[in-house]
C-alpha positions as CSV (number, residue, x, y, z in Angstrom):
1,M,0.0,0.0,0.0
2,S,2.9,2.3,0.7
3,R,3.8,2.3,-3.1
4,A,0.4,3.7,-4.1
5,P,-0.2,7.5,-4.2
6,A,-1.3,8.8,-0.8
7,P,-4.7,10.1,-1.9
8,V,-5.6,6.7,-3.2
9,I,-4.7,5.1,0.1
10,A,-6.8,7.6,2.0
11,H,-9.9,7.7,-0.1
12,G,-9.8,4.9,-2.7
13,A,-12.7,2.4,-2.6
14,A,-10.4,0.0,-4.5
15,L,-8.5,-0.9,-1.4
16,A,-11.7,-1.8,0.3
17,G,-12.5,-4.6,-2.1
18,P,-16.0,-5.6,-3.0
19,R,-18.8,-4.1,-1.0
20,A,-21.5,-6.2,0.7
21,D,-25.1,-5.8,-0.4
22,T,-26.5,-5.2,3.1
23,E,-29.3,-2.7,2.4
24,R,-32.0,-5.3,1.9
25,G,-34.2,-6.0,5.0
26,S,-33.8,-9.8,4.5
27,A,-30.0,-9.5,4.3
28,R,-29.9,-7.5,7.6
29,L,-32.1,-10.1,9.2
30,A,-29.6,-12.9,8.2
31,L,-26.8,-10.8,9.6
32,M,-28.6,-10.2,12.9
33,L,-29.4,-13.9,13.3
34,A,-25.9,-14.9,12.4
35,H,-24.5,-12.4,14.9
36,C,-26.7,-13.7,17.7
37,A,-25.7,-17.3,17.0
38,G,-22.0,-16.6,16.6
39,M,-21.8,-14.4,19.7
40,L,-23.8,-16.9,21.8
41,D,-20.9,-17.2,24.2
42,L,-21.1,-13.5,25.0
43,V,-24.7,-14.0,26.2
44,A,-24.6,-17.6,27.6
45,L,-21.4,-17.9,29.5
46,P,-22.9,-17.6,33.0
47,L,-25.5,-20.3,32.4
48,W,-23.0,-22.3,30.2
49,V,-20.4,-22.6,33.0
50,G,-23.0,-22.7,35.7
51,T,-24.8,-25.6,34.0
52,L,-21.6,-27.6,33.5
53,V,-20.9,-27.2,37.3
54,S,-24.4,-27.8,38.7
55,A,-26.0,-30.2,36.2
56,Y,-22.9,-32.1,35.0
57,R,-21.0,-32.0,38.3
58,L,-17.8,-30.7,36.8
59,D,-15.4,-28.6,38.9
60,P,-14.9,-25.0,37.9
61,Q,-11.6,-25.7,36.1
62,Q,-13.1,-28.6,34.1
63,A,-16.2,-26.5,33.2
64,G,-14.1,-23.6,32.2
65,G,-11.9,-26.0,30.1
66,L,-14.8,-27.1,27.9
67,V,-15.8,-23.5,27.2
68,T,-12.2,-22.7,26.5
69,L,-12.0,-25.5,23.9
70,F,-15.0,-24.0,22.2
71,L,-13.4,-20.6,22.1
72,A,-9.9,-21.9,21.2
73,G,-11.4,-23.6,18.2
74,A,-13.2,-20.4,17.2
75,V,-9.9,-18.5,17.4
76,F,-8.0,-20.8,15.0
77,S,-11.0,-21.0,12.6
78,S,-11.4,-17.3,12.5
79,L,-7.6,-16.8,11.8
80,A,-7.9,-19.2,8.9
81,V,-11.0,-17.7,7.4
82,A,-10.2,-13.9,7.8
83,P,-7.3,-13.7,5.2
84,R,-9.3,-15.6,2.7
85,L,-12.5,-13.6,3.2
86,H,-12.7,-12.2,-0.4
87,R,-12.2,-15.7,-1.9
88,L,-14.8,-17.6,0.1
89,P,-18.5,-18.0,-0.7
90,G,-19.9,-16.2,2.4
91,R,-23.4,-17.6,2.1
92,L,-22.2,-21.2,1.8
93,V,-19.6,-20.9,4.6
94,T,-22.1,-19.2,7.0
95,S,-24.9,-21.6,6.5
96,L,-22.7,-24.7,6.5
97,G,-20.8,-23.5,9.6
98,F,-23.8,-22.9,11.7
99,G,-25.4,-26.1,10.5
100,L,-22.4,-28.2,11.7
101,A,-22.3,-26.2,15.0
102,A,-26.0,-27.2,15.5
103,L,-25.2,-30.8,15.0
104,A,-22.2,-30.5,17.4
105,F,-24.3,-29.0,20.2
106,A,-27.0,-31.5,19.7
107,G,-24.4,-34.2,20.2
108,V,-23.3,-32.5,23.5
109,S,-26.9,-32.7,24.8
110,Q,-26.8,-36.5,24.3
111,T,-23.6,-37.3,26.3
112,T,-22.0,-36.9,29.7
113,D,-18.6,-38.4,28.7
114,Y,-16.1,-35.6,29.2
115,A,-13.9,-36.6,26.2
116,W,-16.9,-36.5,23.8
117,M,-18.1,-33.2,25.3
118,A,-14.6,-31.8,24.7
119,G,-14.4,-32.8,21.1
120,L,-17.9,-31.6,20.3
121,H,-17.2,-28.2,22.0
122,L,-14.1,-27.9,19.8
123,L,-16.0,-28.7,16.6
124,A,-18.8,-26.3,17.5
125,G,-16.2,-23.5,18.1
126,V,-14.4,-24.2,14.7
127,T,-17.6,-24.2,12.6
128,S,-19.5,-21.4,14.2
129,A,-16.6,-19.1,14.2
130,A,-16.0,-19.7,10.4
131,A,-19.6,-18.6,9.9
132,L,-19.2,-15.6,12.2
133,S,-16.0,-14.5,10.5
134,C,-17.9,-14.3,7.2
135,T,-20.7,-12.4,8.9
136,H,-18.4,-9.8,10.5
137,G,-16.4,-9.5,7.3
138,T,-19.6,-8.7,5.4
139,I,-20.6,-6.1,8.0
140,A,-17.2,-4.5,7.7
141,R,-17.7,-4.1,4.0
142,S,-21.0,-2.3,4.3
143,A,-21.6,1.4,3.8
144,N,-21.5,2.2,7.5
145,P,-19.9,-0.6,9.5
146,H,-20.4,1.2,12.9
147,R,-24.2,1.6,12.4
148,L,-24.7,-2.0,11.0
149,F,-22.7,-3.5,13.8
150,A,-24.8,-1.5,16.3
151,L,-27.9,-2.9,14.7
152,V,-26.8,-6.5,15.0
153,G,-25.7,-5.7,18.6
154,M,-29.3,-4.5,19.3
155,A,-30.5,-7.8,18.0
156,L,-28.1,-9.6,20.4
157,G,-29.7,-7.6,23.2
158,V,-33.2,-8.8,22.3
159,F,-31.9,-12.3,22.1
160,A,-30.3,-12.0,25.5
161,V,-33.6,-10.9,27.1
162,V,-35.5,-13.9,25.6
163,F,-32.6,-16.3,26.4
164,F,-32.4,-15.4,30.2
165,A,-36.1,-15.1,30.6
166,A,-36.9,-18.5,29.1
167,L,-34.0,-20.8,29.6
168,P,-33.4,-21.0,33.4
169,P,-37.0,-22.1,34.1
170,L,-36.8,-24.6,31.2
171,M,-33.6,-26.1,32.6
172,A,-35.0,-26.2,36.1
173,R,-37.8,-28.3,34.9
174,W,-36.3,-30.5,32.2
175,G,-32.5,-30.6,33.0
176,G,-29.2,-29.1,32.0
177,D,-29.1,-30.8,28.6
178,R,-31.8,-28.4,27.4
179,L,-29.1,-25.7,27.3
180,F,-27.3,-27.4,24.5
181,Q,-30.4,-28.3,22.7
182,V,-31.3,-24.6,22.7
183,F,-27.7,-23.8,21.4
184,A,-28.3,-26.3,18.6
185,G,-31.7,-24.7,17.7
186,V,-30.2,-21.2,17.6
187,M,-27.4,-22.3,15.3
188,A,-29.8,-24.3,13.0
189,V,-32.1,-21.3,12.6
190,A,-29.2,-18.9,11.8
191,G,-27.8,-21.4,9.2
192,A,-31.1,-21.9,7.5
193,V,-31.8,-18.2,7.1
194,A,-28.2,-17.6,5.9
195,A,-28.7,-20.2,3.2
196,L,-31.6,-18.3,1.9
197,V,-30.9,-14.6,2.2
198,F,-27.3,-14.0,3.4
199,P,-26.0,-10.8,1.6
200,R,-23.8,-11.2,-1.4
201,T,-20.9,-8.9,-2.3
202,V,-21.2,-6.4,-5.1
203,A,-18.4,-5.2,-7.4
204,A,-16.3,-2.3,-6.1
205,S,-15.6,0.8,-8.1
206,P,-13.2,0.6,-11.0
207,V,-9.7,0.2,-9.8
208,P,-6.8,2.1,-11.5
209,A,-4.3,-0.3,-13.0
210,S,-1.5,1.0,-10.8
211,V,-3.4,0.2,-7.7
212,A,-4.6,-3.2,-8.9
213,A,-1.1,-4.2,-9.7
214,A,0.2,-3.1,-6.2
215,P,0.9,-5.9,-3.7
216,R,-1.5,-6.4,-0.9
217,A,-0.3,-4.6,2.2
218,G,-0.3,-6.1,5.7
219,L,-2.3,-4.8,8.5
220,G,-1.0,-1.7,10.1
221,R,0.4,-1.4,13.6
222,A,-2.6,0.6,14.8
223,V,-4.9,-2.3,13.6
224,W,-2.9,-4.9,15.5
225,F,-3.0,-2.9,18.7
226,G,-6.7,-2.3,18.3
227,A,-7.3,-6.0,17.8
228,L,-5.2,-6.8,20.9
229,G,-7.1,-4.2,23.0
230,V,-10.4,-5.9,22.1
231,S,-8.9,-9.3,23.0
232,C,-7.8,-7.9,26.5
233,M,-11.4,-6.7,27.2
234,A,-12.8,-10.0,25.9
235,L,-10.5,-11.9,28.3
236,V,-11.8,-9.9,31.3
237,Q,-15.4,-10.3,30.0
238,A,-15.1,-14.0,29.7
239,M,-13.2,-14.6,32.9
240,M,-15.7,-12.7,35.0
241,F,-18.9,-13.5,33.1
242,S,-18.2,-17.2,33.3
243,F,-18.6,-17.1,37.1
244,L,-21.1,-14.2,37.5
245,E,-23.9,-16.7,38.3
246,R,-21.8,-18.8,40.7
247,I,-20.6,-15.8,42.6
248,G,-24.3,-14.9,43.3
249,I,-25.2,-18.4,44.3
250,D,-22.1,-19.1,46.5
251,R,-22.7,-15.8,48.4
252,G,-26.2,-16.9,49.3
253,F,-28.2,-14.5,47.2
254,G,-30.4,-17.4,46.0
255,Q,-31.2,-18.8,42.6
256,P,-34.4,-16.7,41.9
257,A,-32.5,-13.4,42.7
258,V,-29.5,-14.4,40.5
259,N,-32.0,-15.3,37.7
260,A,-33.6,-11.9,38.1
261,V,-30.1,-10.3,37.7
262,L,-29.5,-12.2,34.5
263,V,-32.9,-11.1,33.1
264,A,-32.0,-7.5,34.0
265,L,-28.7,-8.0,32.3
266,G,-30.5,-9.0,29.1
267,L,-32.8,-6.0,29.4
268,V,-29.9,-3.6,29.8
269,N,-28.1,-5.2,26.8
270,L,-30.9,-3.7,24.6
271,L,-29.4,-0.3,25.1
272,P,-25.6,-0.1,24.5
273,A,-25.6,-0.9,20.8
274,G,-28.3,1.6,20.0
275,L,-26.7,4.2,22.2
276,A,-23.4,3.6,20.4
277,A,-25.1,4.2,17.1
278,L,-26.6,7.5,18.3
279,L,-23.2,8.7,19.7
280,Q,-21.3,7.7,16.6
281,R,-20.7,11.3,15.5
282,R,-20.6,12.9,19.0
283,W,-18.1,10.7,20.9
284,P,-14.7,10.0,19.2
285,A,-14.1,6.2,19.0
286,E,-10.4,6.7,20.1
287,R,-11.6,8.0,23.5
288,V,-14.4,5.6,24.0
289,V,-12.1,2.6,23.7
290,L,-9.7,4.1,26.2
291,C,-12.6,4.4,28.8
292,G,-14.1,1.0,28.2
293,P,-11.5,-1.1,30.0
294,V,-11.5,1.3,33.0
295,V,-15.3,1.0,33.5
296,Q,-15.1,-2.8,33.0
297,L,-12.5,-3.0,35.8
298,A,-14.6,-1.0,38.1
299,L,-17.5,-3.3,37.7
300,V,-15.3,-6.4,38.3
301,L,-14.2,-4.8,41.6
302,L,-17.8,-4.3,42.7
303,M,-18.8,-7.9,41.8
304,T,-15.9,-9.6,43.4
305,Q,-15.4,-7.6,46.5
306,S,-18.9,-6.9,47.6
307,Q,-20.7,-9.3,49.9
308,Q,-24.0,-7.4,49.5
309,F,-26.6,-8.2,46.8
310,A,-27.3,-4.6,45.7
311,P,-23.8,-3.7,44.5
312,Y,-23.4,-7.2,42.9
313,A,-26.7,-6.9,41.1
314,A,-26.1,-3.3,39.9
315,A,-22.6,-4.2,38.5
316,A,-23.6,-7.5,37.0
317,S,-26.6,-6.1,35.2
318,V,-24.5,-3.6,33.2
319,F,-21.3,-5.7,32.9
320,A,-21.9,-7.1,29.4
321,A,-23.3,-3.7,28.2
322,V,-19.9,-2.1,28.6
323,M,-18.3,-4.6,26.3
324,I,-21.0,-4.3,23.7
325,F,-20.8,-0.5,23.8
326,T,-17.0,-0.3,23.6
327,H,-16.8,-3.1,21.0
328,T,-19.2,-1.2,18.7
329,F,-16.9,1.8,18.7
330,A,-13.9,-0.4,18.3
331,F,-15.5,-2.1,15.3
332,G,-16.0,1.3,13.6
333,L,-12.5,2.4,14.5
334,L,-10.9,-0.8,13.0
335,A,-13.2,-0.5,9.9
336,R,-11.6,2.9,9.2
337,L,-8.1,1.7,9.9
338,D,-8.5,-1.3,7.6
339,P,-11.2,-0.7,4.8
340,S,-10.5,-4.2,3.3
341,G,-12.5,-5.9,6.0
342,R,-9.8,-8.5,6.6
343,A,-9.1,-7.4,10.1
344,L,-12.8,-7.3,11.1
345,A,-13.4,-10.7,9.5
346,A,-11.1,-11.9,12.3
347,T,-13.4,-10.3,15.0
348,P,-14.2,-13.8,16.4
349,A,-10.4,-14.3,16.8
350,M,-10.1,-10.9,18.6
351,M,-12.9,-11.6,20.9
352,M,-12.3,-15.3,21.5
353,A,-8.5,-15.3,21.7
354,G,-9.0,-13.4,25.0
355,A,-12.3,-15.2,25.7
356,A,-10.7,-18.6,25.2
357,L,-8.4,-18.1,28.1
358,G,-11.1,-16.5,30.3
359,P,-13.1,-19.5,31.5
360,V,-10.1,-21.7,32.3
361,L,-8.1,-18.8,33.8
362,G,-11.0,-17.8,35.9
363,G,-11.8,-21.3,36.9
364,T,-8.1,-21.9,38.0
365,L,-8.1,-18.6,40.0
366,V,-11.4,-19.3,41.7
367,K,-10.3,-22.9,42.5
368,W,-7.1,-21.9,44.2
369,A,-7.6,-18.3,45.4
370,G,-11.3,-17.5,45.5
371,Y,-13.5,-15.0,43.6
372,E,-11.5,-12.0,44.9
373,S,-8.5,-13.1,42.8
374,L,-10.4,-12.3,39.6
375,A,-10.1,-8.6,40.4
376,V,-6.3,-8.7,40.5
377,A,-6.1,-10.4,37.1
378,A,-8.7,-7.9,35.7
379,L,-6.6,-5.0,36.9
380,L,-3.4,-6.2,35.1
381,I,-5.3,-7.0,31.9
382,A,-7.1,-3.6,31.9
383,I,-3.8,-1.8,32.1
384,G,-2.7,-3.7,29.0
385,A,-6.0,-2.9,27.2
386,V,-5.7,0.8,27.7
387,G,-2.1,0.7,26.5
388,C,-3.1,-1.1,23.3
389,F,-6.0,1.1,22.6
390,A,-3.8,4.2,23.0
391,Q,-1.9,3.0,19.9
392,A,-5.0,2.3,17.8
393,R,-5.3,5.7,16.1
394,Q,-5.8,7.0,12.5
395,A,-2.5,8.2,11.0
396,P,-2.3,12.0,10.8
397,G,-3.3,13.4,7.5
398,L,-5.6,10.5,6.5
399,R,-9.3,10.5,6.8
400,P,-11.8,7.7,6.5
401,D,-13.5,6.8,3.3
402,A,-16.3,9.2,2.7
403,A,-18.7,6.4,1.8
404,R,-18.1,4.8,5.1
405,S,-19.0,8.0,7.0
406,A,-22.4,8.4,5.3
407,P,-25.2,8.5,7.8
């Protein structure tokens, strides 16, 4: 990219590759369902780990290890898919990936053998992340990635409300295996809709021969730091979120009260993506991403150090919202830094590289040093996240592509 004239680098649609046809309502529906299915871990971690501990009688380290296998598979799958984004048939990869993930989770619901559960968790992570990478790569190549990512984030908030309102009573009556049957159903619906109406890419603007002949540039330093900052926040999110339910139960708050907190969390999650869309032009993304890890750390301190229900409930109900809000701004920032969409096709890897370590790290800390130890780890990681986001800035003299800035 450095060999091309500077104005082309700053403004040329050629470097962005083909654009995604995301303006149709049906295409956006497919993206919303795919985002909800692919980001299932962001919503379900408390019940996921809690169910493995309470219903399957695993210790926290074993339960965290299964979720870590799912997330680790997702990381490697996303890293494999992202560089090949422009060459892959997005509709086929998305529908097939979610279909295979549905079969894997259906298999988990039928076994209690740890080795089988581990293998199926790994398979589900690999296949669902391939689908999610194509989904996020498609969003990144839309006219306004920040706004579209906020839209799918609002869909995830609605999904979280329904999930937390319906699933705990269902599992209480019919057993913990219903969790994985619901996972399978969500993946199957997303895969079926993607097969029918997942958006296709449309040709980009004509490309000057000099640009077309230029070698493809690697991702810039700012992009890598931004991705690492997202991973740090995802690590804290997964580490803490995995044990949010167990903290409430073990401190004697009672299952009904903890379930109410989870429902409140889902309701709160309706707000951050829409708020991020409204504030897109008012709050600079570079500043929002610096504040996100600090607010996240403050909430971890409240949840882990307080022995009273009110502070725990207040912090827990908004904990996921901080990640959703900050990540929406980070997504828009990275879309400006890398218009090709390759970096954001690796969003599952950014999120899950950190999140993959979260459940097993959290489980190990809880097993040996109690819930309070999570706060110490969160402090160290938050310092790293702020440092990384401080480096994720647009180079002086360059401005985003005008098409991406359109309202």
